[in-house]
DSSP file (Angstrom, degrees, kcal/mol; ACC not computed):
  #  RESIDUE AA STRUCTURE BP1 BP2  ACC     N-H-->O    O-->H-N    N-H-->O    O-->H-N    TCO  KAPPA ALPHA  PHI   PSI    X-CA   Y-CA   Z-CA
    1    1 A M              0   0    0      0, 0.0     5,-0.0     0, 0.0     3,-0.0   0.000 360.0 360.0 360.0 143.0  -46.7  -24.3  -10.1
    2    2 A D     >  -     0   0    0      1,-0.1     4,-2.4     2,-0.0     5,-0.2  -0.452 360.0-137.7 -63.3 127.0  -45.1  -24.3  -13.6
    3    3 A P  H  > S+     0   0    0      0, 0.0     4,-2.1     0, 0.0     5,-0.2   0.849 103.7  53.9 -58.1 -35.1  -41.3  -24.8  -13.1
    4    4 A K  H  > S+     0   0    0      2,-0.2     4,-2.0     1,-0.2     5,-0.1   0.918 110.6  45.5 -65.3 -43.3  -40.6  -22.1  -15.8
    5    5 A L  H  > S+     0   0    0      2,-0.2     4,-2.1     1,-0.2    -1,-0.2   0.881 110.8  53.5 -67.2 -39.2  -42.8  -19.6  -14.0
    6    6 A A  H  X S+     0   0    0     -4,-2.4     4,-1.8     1,-0.2    -2,-0.2   0.901 109.4  48.8 -62.8 -41.0  -41.2  -20.5  -10.6
    7    7 A L  H  X S+     0   0    0     -4,-2.1     4,-1.9     2,-0.2    -1,-0.2   0.907 109.4  51.9 -65.4 -41.6  -37.7  -19.9  -12.1
    8    8 A Q  H  < S+     0   0    0     -4,-2.0    -2,-0.2     1,-0.2    -1,-0.2   0.881 111.9  47.1 -62.1 -38.2  -38.8  -16.5  -13.6
    9    9 A N  H  X S+     0   0    0     -4,-2.1     4,-0.6     1,-0.2    -1,-0.2   0.839 113.9  47.6 -71.2 -32.9  -40.1  -15.4  -10.1
   10   10 A A  H  X S+     0   0    0     -4,-1.8     4,-2.6     1,-0.2     5,-0.2   0.763  94.1  76.2 -81.5 -26.2  -36.9  -16.6   -8.4
   11   11 A L  H  X S+     0   0    0     -4,-1.9     4,-2.7     1,-0.2     5,-0.2   0.896  92.9  49.7 -57.4 -46.3  -34.4  -14.9  -10.7
   12   12 A P  H  > S+     0   0    0      0, 0.0     4,-2.1     0, 0.0    -1,-0.2   0.910 113.8  46.9 -60.8 -39.0  -34.9  -11.3   -9.5
   13   13 A R  H  X S+     0   0    0     -4,-0.6     4,-2.4     2,-0.2    -2,-0.2   0.909 112.9  48.7 -66.8 -41.5  -34.4  -12.5   -5.9
   14   14 A M  H  X S+     0   0    0     -4,-2.6     4,-2.5     2,-0.2     5,-0.2   0.903 110.8  50.8 -64.9 -40.6  -31.4  -14.6   -6.8
   15   15 A A  H  X S+     0   0    0     -4,-2.7     4,-2.4    -5,-0.2    -1,-0.2   0.902 110.6  49.7 -63.5 -40.7  -29.9  -11.6   -8.7
   16   16 A W  H  X S+     0   0    0     -4,-2.1     4,-2.5    -5,-0.2    -2,-0.2   0.928 111.1  48.5 -63.9 -45.4  -30.4   -9.4   -5.6
   17   17 A V  H  X S+     0   0    0     -4,-2.4     4,-2.3     2,-0.2    -2,-0.2   0.920 113.0  48.0 -61.2 -44.6  -28.8  -11.9   -3.3
   18   18 A L  H  X S+     0   0    0     -4,-2.5     4,-2.6     1,-0.2    -1,-0.2   0.903 111.1  50.8 -63.5 -41.2  -25.8  -12.3   -5.6
   19   19 A A  H  X S+     0   0    0     -4,-2.4     4,-2.5     1,-0.2    -2,-0.2   0.911 110.9  48.4 -63.3 -42.1  -25.5   -8.5   -5.9
   20   20 A M  H  X S+     0   0    0     -4,-2.5     4,-2.4     2,-0.2    -2,-0.2   0.896 111.7  49.6 -65.8 -39.9  -25.5   -8.1   -2.1
   21   21 A C  H  X S+     0   0    0     -4,-2.3     4,-2.5     2,-0.2    -2,-0.2   0.924 111.9  48.1 -63.8 -44.2  -22.9  -10.9   -1.7
   22   22 A A  H  X S+     0   0    0     -4,-2.6     4,-2.6     2,-0.2    -2,-0.2   0.912 111.5  50.1 -63.4 -42.4  -20.7   -9.3   -4.3
   23   23 A W  H  X S+     0   0    0     -4,-2.5     4,-2.6     2,-0.2    -1,-0.2   0.917 111.0  49.6 -61.5 -43.4  -21.0   -5.8   -2.7
   24   24 A H  H  X S+     0   0    0     -4,-2.4     4,-2.0     2,-0.2    -2,-0.2   0.925 112.2  46.8 -62.5 -45.6  -20.2   -7.3    0.7
   25   25 A V  H  X S+     0   0    0     -4,-2.5     4,-2.3     1,-0.2    -2,-0.2   0.923 114.0  48.1 -63.4 -44.3  -17.0   -9.1   -0.6
   26   26 A L  H  X S+     0   0    0     -4,-2.6     4,-1.6     1,-0.2    -2,-0.2   0.888 109.9  51.9 -64.6 -39.1  -15.9   -5.9   -2.5
   27   27 A S  H  X S+     0   0    0     -4,-2.6     4,-0.6     1,-0.2    -1,-0.2   0.885 112.1  46.4 -67.4 -36.4  -16.4   -3.7    0.6
   28   28 A L  H >< S+     0   0    0     -4,-2.0     3,-0.8     1,-0.2    -2,-0.2   0.892 110.4  53.2 -69.3 -38.9  -14.3   -6.1    2.7
   29   29 A A  H 3< S+     0   0    0     -4,-2.3    -2,-0.2     1,-0.2    -1,-0.2   0.810 108.2  51.2 -66.2 -28.9  -11.6   -6.2    0.1
   30   30 A Q  H 3< S+     0   0    0     -4,-1.6     2,-2.1     1,-0.2    -1,-0.2   0.599  83.5  93.0 -85.1 -11.2  -11.4   -2.4   -0.1
   31   31 A A  S << S+     0   0    0     -3,-0.8    48,-0.4    -4,-0.6     2,-0.2  -0.400  72.4  83.3 -83.8  64.1  -11.0   -2.0    3.7
   32   32 A G  S    S-     0   0    0     -2,-2.1    81,-2.7    46,-0.1     2,-0.5  -0.521  89.4 -71.8-136.4-154.2   -7.2   -2.0    3.7
   33   33 A I  E     -Ab  77 113A   0     44,-2.5    44,-3.0    79,-0.2     2,-0.6  -0.963  35.9-159.5-117.1 118.7   -4.4    0.4    3.1
   34   34 A E  E     -Ab  76 114A   0     79,-3.0    81,-2.7    -2,-0.5     2,-0.4  -0.878  12.7-172.6 -99.2 120.3   -3.8    1.6   -0.5
   35   35 A V  E     +Ab  75 115A   0     40,-2.5    40,-3.1    -2,-0.6     2,-0.3  -0.936  12.8 155.9-115.2 133.5   -0.3    2.9   -0.9
   36   36 A D  E     +Ab  74 116A   0     79,-2.1    81,-2.9    -2,-0.4     2,-0.3  -0.944   2.7 134.2-146.7 170.8    0.9    4.6   -4.1
   37   37 A G  E     -A   73   0A   0     36,-1.6    36,-1.9    -2,-0.3     2,-0.4  -0.982  43.1 -93.8 170.8-175.2    3.5    7.1   -5.2
   38   38 A T  E     -A   72   0A   0     -2,-0.3    81,-2.4    34,-0.2     2,-0.5  -0.979  24.2-145.0-128.9 140.7    6.2    8.0   -7.7
   39   39 A V  E     +c  119   0B   0     32,-2.4     9,-2.7    -2,-0.4     2,-0.3  -0.923  24.9 178.0-109.7 131.3    9.9    7.3   -7.5
   40   40 A R  E     -cD 120  47B   0     79,-2.5    81,-2.3    -2,-0.5     2,-0.5  -0.872  37.4-104.0-129.4 159.8   12.3    9.9   -8.9
   41   41 A D  E  >  -c  121   0B   0      5,-2.8     4,-2.4    -2,-0.3    81,-0.2  -0.749  32.0-141.5 -78.5 126.4   16.0   10.5   -9.3
   42   42 A K  T  4 S+     0   0    0     79,-3.4    80,-0.2    -2,-0.5    -1,-0.1   0.871  95.4  42.0 -60.8 -39.5   16.9   13.2   -6.6
   43   43 A D  T  4 S+     0   0    0     78,-0.4    -1,-0.2     1,-0.1    79,-0.1   0.906 128.8  24.4 -79.0 -42.2   19.4   15.1   -8.8
   44   44 A S  T  4 S-     0   0    0      2,-0.1    -2,-0.2     0, 0.0    -1,-0.1   0.605  90.8-133.7 -98.9 -12.9   17.6   15.1  -12.2
   45   45 A N     <  +     0   0    0     -4,-2.4     2,-0.2     1,-0.2    -3,-0.1   0.584  52.8 154.3  66.1  11.2   14.0   14.7  -10.9
   46   46 A R        -     0   0    0     -5,-0.2    -5,-2.8     1,-0.1     2,-0.3  -0.481  50.9-113.0 -70.2 137.1   13.6   12.1  -13.6
   47   47 A K  B     -D   40   0B   0     -7,-0.2     2,-0.5    -2,-0.2    -7,-0.3  -0.552  33.5-131.3 -71.1 133.5   10.9    9.4  -12.9
   48   48 A L        -     0   0    0     -9,-2.7     3,-0.5    -2,-0.3     2,-0.4  -0.780  15.2-156.6 -98.4 125.3   12.6    6.1  -12.4
   49   49 A T  S    S+     0   0    0     -2,-0.5    19,-0.2     1,-0.2    20,-0.1  -0.780  74.6  23.3 -93.8 137.7   11.4    3.0  -14.2
   50   50 A G  S    S+     0   0    0     17,-1.6     2,-0.3    -2,-0.4    -1,-0.2   0.601  73.5 153.7  87.9  11.7   12.1   -0.4  -12.8
   51   51 A V        -     0   0    0     -3,-0.5    16,-2.2    17,-0.2     2,-0.5  -0.587  42.8-129.8 -71.3 131.7   12.6    0.5   -9.1
   52   52 A E  E     -EF  66  88C   0     36,-2.5    36,-2.1    -2,-0.3     2,-0.7  -0.744  19.2-165.8 -86.0 126.6   11.8   -2.5   -6.9
   53   53 A V  E     -EF  65  87C   0     12,-3.2    12,-2.3    -2,-0.5     2,-0.4  -0.937  12.2-171.0-111.9 106.9    9.4   -1.7   -4.1
   54   54 A E  E     -EF  64  86C   0     32,-3.0    32,-3.1    -2,-0.7     2,-0.6  -0.820  12.1-150.6-104.2 136.9    9.5   -4.6   -1.7
   55   55 A V  E     -EF  63  85C   0      8,-3.4     7,-3.4    -2,-0.4     8,-1.4  -0.933  11.8-166.2-109.1 122.4    7.0   -4.9    1.2
   56   56 A V  E     +EF  61  84C   0     28,-2.6    28,-2.1    -2,-0.6     2,-0.4  -0.929   7.7 179.3-111.5 130.8    8.3   -6.7    4.3
   57   57 A R  E >  S-EF  60  83C   0      3,-2.9     3,-1.9    -2,-0.5    26,-0.2  -0.998  72.5 -10.0-130.7 126.7    6.0   -7.9    7.1
   58   58 A S  T 3  S-     0   0    0     24,-0.6    -1,-0.1    -2,-0.4     3,-0.1   0.852 129.6 -54.9  53.9  38.6    7.2   -9.8   10.1
   59   59 A G  T 3  S+     0   0    0      1,-0.2     2,-0.3    25,-0.0    -1,-0.3   0.404 120.2  96.8  81.7  -2.7   10.6  -10.2    8.6
   60   60 A S  E <  S-E   57   0C   0     -3,-1.9    -3,-2.9     0, 0.0     2,-0.4  -0.873  84.9 -97.0-120.5 153.2    9.4  -11.8    5.4
   61   61 A V  E     +E   56   0C   0     -2,-0.3    -5,-0.3    -5,-0.2     3,-0.1  -0.535  38.8 175.8 -67.8 123.5    8.6  -10.5    2.0
   62   62 A Y  E     -     0   0C   0     -7,-3.4     2,-0.3     1,-0.4    -6,-0.2   0.791  63.9 -18.2 -95.9 -39.4    4.9   -9.8    1.8
   63   63 A D  E     -E   55   0C   0     -8,-1.4    -8,-3.4     2,-0.0    -1,-0.4  -0.970  55.2-161.6-161.5 162.8    4.7   -8.3   -1.7
   64   64 A A  E     +E   54   0C   0     -2,-0.3     2,-0.3   -10,-0.3   -10,-0.2  -0.953   9.5 176.1-155.2 138.0    6.9   -6.6   -4.3
   65   65 A V  E     -E   53   0C   0    -12,-2.3   -12,-3.2    -2,-0.3     2,-0.4  -0.889  21.8-132.4-134.3 166.9    6.1   -4.4   -7.3
   66   66 A T  E     -E   52   0C   0     -2,-0.3   -14,-0.2   -14,-0.2     6,-0.1  -0.966  31.0-106.3-122.4 139.1    8.2   -2.6   -9.8
   67   67 A T        -     0   0    0    -16,-2.2   -17,-1.6    -2,-0.4     6,-0.2  -0.305  36.0-124.6 -64.5 147.3    7.7    1.0  -10.8
   68   68 A L    >   -     0   0    0      4,-2.5     3,-2.2   -19,-0.2   -17,-0.2  -0.108  38.5 -82.2 -80.5-177.8    6.1    1.6  -14.2
   69   69 A S  T 3  S+     0   0    0      1,-0.3   -20,-0.1   -20,-0.1   -22,-0.1   0.718 132.2  53.9 -62.7 -20.9    7.6    3.7  -17.1
   70   70 A N  T 3  S-     0   0    0      2,-0.1    -1,-0.3   -22,-0.1   -22,-0.1   0.261 119.7-109.7 -96.0  11.6    6.1    6.8  -15.4
   71   71 A G  S <  S+     0   0    0     -3,-2.2   -32,-2.4     1,-0.2   -23,-0.2   0.478  75.3 135.1  78.5   2.2    7.8    6.0  -12.1
   72   72 A K  E     +A   38   0A   0    -34,-0.2    -4,-2.5   -25,-0.1     2,-0.3  -0.498  27.1 173.2 -89.6 154.2    4.5    5.1  -10.4
   73   73 A Y  E     -A   37   0A   0    -36,-1.9   -36,-1.6    -6,-0.2     2,-0.3  -0.958  10.0-163.1-146.5 161.5    3.7    2.1   -8.2
   74   74 A S  E     -A   36   0A   0     -2,-0.3     2,-0.3   -38,-0.2   -38,-0.2  -0.989   4.7-173.5-150.3 147.9    0.8    1.0   -6.0
   75   75 A L  E     -A   35   0A   0    -40,-3.1   -40,-2.5    -2,-0.3     2,-0.5  -0.962  16.1-146.0-137.7 150.9    0.3   -1.5   -3.3
   76   76 A S  E     -A   34   0A   0     -2,-0.3     2,-0.3   -42,-0.2   -42,-0.2  -0.986  25.8-179.7-119.9 122.1   -2.6   -3.0   -1.3
   77   77 A L  E     -A   33   0A   0    -44,-3.0   -44,-2.5    -2,-0.5     2,-0.3  -0.767  23.0-117.2-119.5 163.0   -1.9   -3.8    2.3
   78   78 A E    >   -     0   0    0     -2,-0.3     3,-0.6   -46,-0.2   -46,-0.1  -0.693  29.0-109.4 -99.0 151.6   -3.9   -5.3    5.2
   79   79 A H  T 3  S+     0   0    0    -48,-0.4    23,-0.2    -2,-0.3     3,-0.1  -0.318  93.3  43.3 -65.7 158.0   -4.8   -3.6    8.4
   80   80 A G  T 3  S+     0   0    0     21,-1.2     2,-0.3     1,-0.2    22,-0.2   0.532  92.0  90.5  88.9   7.8   -3.2   -4.9   11.6
   81   81 A S    <   -     0   0    0     -3,-0.6    20,-2.3    18,-0.0     2,-0.5  -0.868  67.9-124.0-130.0 165.0    0.4   -5.4   10.6
   82   82 A D  E     - G   0 100C   0     -2,-0.3   -24,-0.6    18,-0.2     2,-0.3  -0.933  32.9-168.1-108.7 136.3    3.6   -3.4   10.6
   83   83 A Y  E     -FG  57  99C   0     16,-3.3    16,-2.9    -2,-0.5     2,-0.5  -0.852  19.6-150.8-124.5 154.8    5.3   -3.1    7.2
   84   84 A E  E     -FG  56  98C   0    -28,-2.1   -28,-2.6    -2,-0.3     2,-0.6  -0.992  13.8-153.3-122.8 121.6    8.6   -1.9    5.9
   85   85 A L  E     -FG  55  97C   0     12,-3.2    12,-1.9    -2,-0.5     2,-0.5  -0.852  13.7-165.8 -94.0 123.6    8.6   -0.5    2.3
   86   86 A R  E     -FG  54  96C   0    -32,-3.1   -32,-3.0    -2,-0.6     2,-0.5  -0.948   4.6-163.7-115.4 125.6   12.1   -1.0    0.7
   87   87 A F  E     +FG  53  95C   0      8,-2.8     8,-2.1    -2,-0.5     2,-0.3  -0.920  16.3 168.6-108.4 128.1   13.0    0.8   -2.5
   88   88 A S  E     +F   52   0C   0    -36,-2.1   -36,-2.5    -2,-0.5     2,-0.2  -0.999  11.3 165.0-143.3 145.6   16.0   -0.4   -4.5
   89   89 A F    >   -     0   0    0      3,-0.5     3,-2.3    -2,-0.3   -38,-0.1  -0.717  56.1 -72.5-162.3 102.9   17.4    0.3   -7.9
   90   90 A G  T 3  S-     0   0    0      1,-0.3    -1,-0.3    -2,-0.2   -39,-0.0  -0.139 109.4 -15.1  50.2-129.2   20.9   -0.6   -9.1
   91   91 A D  T 3  S+     0   0    0     -3,-0.1    33,-0.8     2,-0.1    -1,-0.3   0.404 108.2 111.8 -88.1   1.9   23.6    1.6   -7.6
   92   92 A L  B <  S-J  123   0D   0     -3,-2.3    -3,-0.5    31,-0.2    31,-0.2  -0.340  83.9 -77.5 -75.5 160.9   21.2    4.2   -6.3
   93   93 A S        -     0   0    0     29,-3.0     2,-0.2    -5,-0.1    -1,-0.1  -0.306  44.4-127.5 -59.3 126.7   20.6    4.7   -2.6
   94   94 A P        -     0   0    0      0, 0.0     2,-0.3     0, 0.0    -6,-0.2  -0.524  29.8-159.8 -71.2 147.4   18.3    2.1   -1.0
   95   95 A R  E     -G   87   0C   0     -8,-2.1    -8,-2.8    -2,-0.2     2,-0.3  -0.941   9.1-163.2-131.7 151.8   15.4    3.7    0.9
   96   96 A K  E     -G   86   0C   0     39,-0.4    41,-3.0    -2,-0.3    42,-0.6  -0.988   6.3-173.6-136.3 144.9   13.1    2.5    3.7
   97   97 A V  E     -Gh  85 138C   0    -12,-1.9   -12,-3.2    -2,-0.3     2,-0.5  -0.998  18.3-141.4-134.1 134.0    9.8    3.7    5.1
   98   98 A L  E     -Gh  84 139C   0     40,-2.6    42,-2.4    -2,-0.4     2,-0.5  -0.826  14.2-168.6 -97.5 133.6    8.1    2.1    8.1
   99   99 A L  E     -Gh  83 140C   0    -16,-2.9   -16,-3.3    -2,-0.5     2,-0.8  -0.954   2.9-164.9-126.3 110.4    4.3    1.8    8.0
  100  100 A N  E     +G   82   0C   0     40,-3.2    42,-0.5    -2,-0.5   -18,-0.2  -0.829  23.8 156.3 -99.9 103.8    2.6    0.8   11.3
  101  101 A T    >   +     0   0    0    -20,-2.3     3,-1.4    -2,-0.8   -21,-1.2   0.501  63.2  79.2-102.4  -6.3   -1.0   -0.3   10.7
  102  102 A S  T 3  S+     0   0    0    -21,-0.4    -1,-0.1     1,-0.2   -20,-0.1   0.683  84.9  66.3 -70.6 -14.8   -1.2   -2.3   13.9
  103  103 A S  T 3  S+     0   0    0    -22,-0.2    -1,-0.2    -3,-0.1    -2,-0.1   0.529  74.7 105.8 -81.6  -5.9   -1.8    1.0   15.6
  104  104 A I  S <  S-     0   0    0     -3,-1.4     5,-0.1     1,-0.1    -3,-0.0  -0.644  78.2-121.4 -76.0 120.3   -5.1    1.4   13.8
  105  105 A P    >>  -     0   0    0      0, 0.0     3,-2.1     0, 0.0     4,-0.5  -0.238  19.5-113.0 -61.5 150.9   -7.9    0.8   16.4
  106  106 A E  G >4 S+     0   0    0      1,-0.3     3,-1.4     2,-0.2     4,-0.3   0.846 115.1  64.0 -51.8 -38.2  -10.3   -2.0   15.6
  107  107 A A  G 34 S+     0   0    0      1,-0.3    -1,-0.3     2,-0.1     3,-0.2   0.718 107.3  42.8 -62.3 -20.4  -13.2    0.5   15.2
  108  108 A F  G X4 S+     0   0    0     -3,-2.1     3,-1.3     1,-0.1    -1,-0.3   0.440  88.3  89.9-103.6  -2.2  -11.4    2.0   12.2
  109  109 A R  T << S+     0   0    0     -3,-1.4   -30,-0.2    -4,-0.5    -1,-0.1   0.531  76.7  65.3 -78.8  -3.8  -10.3   -1.3   10.5
  110  110 A E  T 3  S+     0   0    0     -4,-0.3    -1,-0.3    -3,-0.2    -2,-0.1   0.553  93.3  73.0 -90.0  -7.9  -13.4   -1.6    8.4
  111  111 A R  S <  S-     0   0    0     -3,-1.3     2,-0.1   -80,-0.1   -80,-0.1  -0.794  85.3-113.1-108.0 150.6  -12.6    1.5    6.4
  112  112 A P        -     0   0    0      0, 0.0     2,-0.4     0, 0.0   -79,-0.2  -0.450  24.2-154.1 -78.2 152.8  -10.0    2.0    3.8
  113  113 A F  E     -b   33   0A   0    -81,-2.7   -79,-3.0    -2,-0.1     2,-0.4  -0.945   2.6-153.4-123.3 148.5   -6.9    4.2    4.2
  114  114 A Y  E     +b   34   0A   0     -2,-0.4     2,-0.4   -81,-0.2   -79,-0.2  -0.978  13.3 179.2-125.9 135.5   -4.9    5.9    1.5
  115  115 A L  E     -b   35   0A   0    -81,-2.7   -79,-2.1    -2,-0.4     2,-0.5  -0.997  15.7-153.9-139.8 130.9   -1.3    6.8    1.7
  116  116 A T  E     -b   36   0A   0     -2,-0.4     2,-0.6   -81,-0.2   -79,-0.2  -0.921  10.1-173.3-105.2 125.9    1.0    8.5   -0.8
  117  117 A V        -     0   0    0    -81,-2.9     2,-0.3    -2,-0.5    -2,-0.0  -0.898   4.4-169.0-120.7  99.5    4.7    7.7   -0.5
  118  118 A E        -     0   0    0     -2,-0.6     2,-0.4   -81,-0.2   -79,-0.2  -0.682  12.2-165.2 -84.2 141.3    6.8    9.8   -2.9
  119  119 A M  E     -c   39   0B   0    -81,-2.4   -79,-2.5    -2,-0.3     2,-0.4  -0.977  15.8-166.4-134.4 142.3   10.4    8.7   -3.0
  120  120 A S  E     -c   40   0B   0     -2,-0.4     2,-0.3   -81,-0.2   -79,-0.2  -0.980   9.1-166.4-124.8 144.0   13.7   10.1   -4.3
  121  121 A M  E     -c   41   0B   0    -81,-2.3   -79,-3.4    -2,-0.4   -78,-0.4  -0.901   5.7-169.4-126.5 153.8   16.8    8.1   -4.8
  122  122 A F        -     0   0    0     -2,-0.3   -29,-3.0   -81,-0.2     2,-0.3  -0.940  32.6 -91.9-142.1 161.1   20.4    9.3   -5.4
  123  123 A E  B     -J   92   0D   0     -2,-0.3   -31,-0.2   -31,-0.2   -32,-0.0  -0.588  45.9-120.9 -71.9 133.8   23.8    8.1   -6.4
  124  124 A V        -     0   0    0    -33,-0.8     3,-0.1    -2,-0.3    -1,-0.1  -0.678  29.0-133.7 -80.8 117.0   25.8    7.3   -3.3
  125  125 A P    >   -     0   0    0      0, 0.0     3,-2.0     0, 0.0    -1,-0.0  -0.306  30.5 -89.2 -69.5 153.0   28.9    9.5   -3.2
  126  126 A D  T 3  S+     0   0    0      1,-0.3     3,-0.1     3,-0.0     0, 0.0  -0.353 115.2  21.3 -57.3 137.9   32.3    8.0   -2.4
  127  127 A G  T 3  S+     0   0    0      1,-0.3    -1,-0.3    -3,-0.1     2,-0.2   0.418  86.7 146.6  83.0  -1.8   33.0    8.1    1.3
  128  128 A F    <   -     0   0    0     -3,-2.0     2,-1.3     1,-0.1    -1,-0.3  -0.476  59.3-114.8 -69.0 136.6   29.3    8.3    2.2
  129  129 A D    >   -     0   0    0      1,-0.2     3,-1.7    -2,-0.2     4,-0.3  -0.595  31.1-169.9 -73.5  95.7   28.4    6.6    5.5
  130  130 A T  G >  S+     0   0    0     -2,-1.3     3,-1.0     1,-0.3     4,-0.4   0.628  74.6  79.8 -68.6 -12.4   26.2    3.9    4.0
  131  131 A D  G >  S+     0   0    0      1,-0.3     3,-1.3     2,-0.2     4,-0.3   0.830  85.1  63.0 -61.0 -29.4   25.1    2.8    7.5
  132  132 A L  G X  S+     0   0    0     -3,-1.7     3,-1.3     1,-0.3    -1,-0.3   0.814  93.1  62.2 -63.1 -29.3   22.7    5.9    7.3
  133  133 A L  G <  S+     0   0    0     -3,-1.0    -1,-0.3    -4,-0.3    -2,-0.2   0.638  91.3  66.2 -73.8 -13.1   20.9    4.2    4.4
  134  134 A D  G <  S+     0   0    0     -3,-1.3    -1,-0.3    -4,-0.4    -2,-0.2   0.630  87.3  86.9 -79.5 -13.3   19.9    1.3    6.7
  135  135 A Q  S <  S-     0   0    0     -3,-1.3   -39,-0.4    -4,-0.3     2,-0.1  -0.615  89.7-107.1 -86.7 144.9   17.7    3.7    8.7
  136  136 A P        -     0   0    0      0, 0.0   -39,-0.2     0, 0.0     3,-0.1  -0.439  17.4-150.6 -67.5 144.4   14.1    4.4    7.6
  137  137 A I  S    S+     0   0    0    -41,-3.0     2,-0.3     1,-0.2   -40,-0.2   0.527  77.3  16.3 -92.8  -6.2   13.6    7.9    6.1
  138  138 A G  E     -h   97   0C   0    -42,-0.6   -40,-2.6     2,-0.0     2,-0.4  -0.987  59.2-153.6-161.8 154.7   10.0    8.0    7.3
  139  139 A K  E     -h   98   0C   0     13,-0.4    13,-3.1    -2,-0.3     2,-0.4  -0.997  10.2-167.5-133.7 137.9    7.5    6.5    9.7
  140  140 A V  E     +hI  99 151C   0    -42,-2.4   -40,-3.2    -2,-0.4     2,-0.3  -0.977  16.7 154.0-126.4 137.2    3.8    6.4    9.3
  141  141 A A  E     - I   0 150C   0      9,-2.2     9,-2.9    -2,-0.4     2,-0.3  -0.945  49.7 -74.6-151.2 170.0    1.2    5.4   12.0
  142  142 A F  E     - I   0 149C   0    -42,-0.5     7,-0.2    -2,-0.3     3,-0.1  -0.524  37.2-152.6 -71.4 131.5   -2.4    6.0   12.9
  143  143 A D  E  >> - I   0 148C   0      5,-3.1     4,-2.0    -2,-0.3     5,-1.2  -0.924   1.8-161.4-105.9 109.3   -3.1    9.5   14.3
  144  144 A P  T  45S+     0   0    0      0, 0.0    -1,-0.1     0, 0.0     5,-0.0   0.800  88.8  56.1 -64.6 -28.0   -6.1    9.3   16.6
  145  145 A R  T  45S+     0   0    0      1,-0.2    -3,-0.0    -3,-0.1    -2,-0.0   0.905 119.4  30.9 -68.6 -40.0   -6.7   13.0   16.6
  146  146 A K  T  45S-     0   0    0     -3,-0.3    -1,-0.2     2,-0.2     3,-0.1   0.625 100.1-136.2 -90.5 -15.0   -6.9   13.1   12.7
  147  147 A E  T  <5S+     0   0    0     -4,-2.0     2,-0.3     1,-0.2    -5,-0.1   0.884  72.6  84.1  57.1  42.5   -8.4    9.5   12.5
  148  148 A Q  E   <S-I  143   0C   0     -5,-1.2    -5,-3.1    -7,-0.1     2,-0.2  -0.956  91.2 -76.0-156.8 171.4   -6.1    8.7    9.7
  149  149 A L  E     +I  142   0C   0     -2,-0.3     2,-0.3    -7,-0.2    -7,-0.2  -0.569  54.7 179.0 -74.3 140.0   -2.6    7.5    8.9
  150  150 A A  E     -I  141   0C   0     -9,-2.9    -9,-2.2    -2,-0.2     2,-0.2  -0.984  31.2-102.9-145.0 153.1    0.0   10.3    9.3
  151  151 A W  E     -I  140   0C   0     -2,-0.3     2,-1.0   -11,-0.2   -11,-0.2  -0.539  31.4-124.6 -74.6 137.9    3.7   10.8    9.0
  152  152 A D        -     0   0    0    -13,-3.1   -13,-0.4    -2,-0.2    -1,-0.1  -0.763  26.9-172.2 -81.4 103.2    5.7   10.9   12.3
  153  153 A L              0   0    0     -2,-1.0    -1,-0.2     1,-0.3    -2,-0.0   0.563 360.0 360.0 -80.3  -8.3    7.4   14.3   11.8
  154  154 A D              0   0    0     -3,-0.0    -1,-0.3     0, 0.0    -2,-0.1   0.476 360.0 360.0 -76.4 360.0    9.6   13.8   14.9
């Protein structure tokens, strides 16, 4: 068989195989937890630029981003771990949110989850018990009844 003709016949099959491989890789990459939100000043409701959003996993920094000029941020996390989202910005109140993804059953770990975490920060008044700021202001975990991540309202 003519090598040129053999290559022409093989190209559509090779393109299909490459497309399937790319789709598989992309589908696996998307099966995580996408977190986004906006950070605002509690008193003025102004969107805050430059807030550091640090992600801690197993006691170590896993990722960190900074809010954009519109106060927005986004993160991509993996299933199967517990995270602490830490928000900090100058003299404003530091904030924490706990995100438990180890509670997601294996059967659900192939699908992506989306979570919006809106945050407000404030100036810490004189005499304020800053030990309170060390506590998380919210907790998120898998809710088996809803089959999604949900806020622990207790």
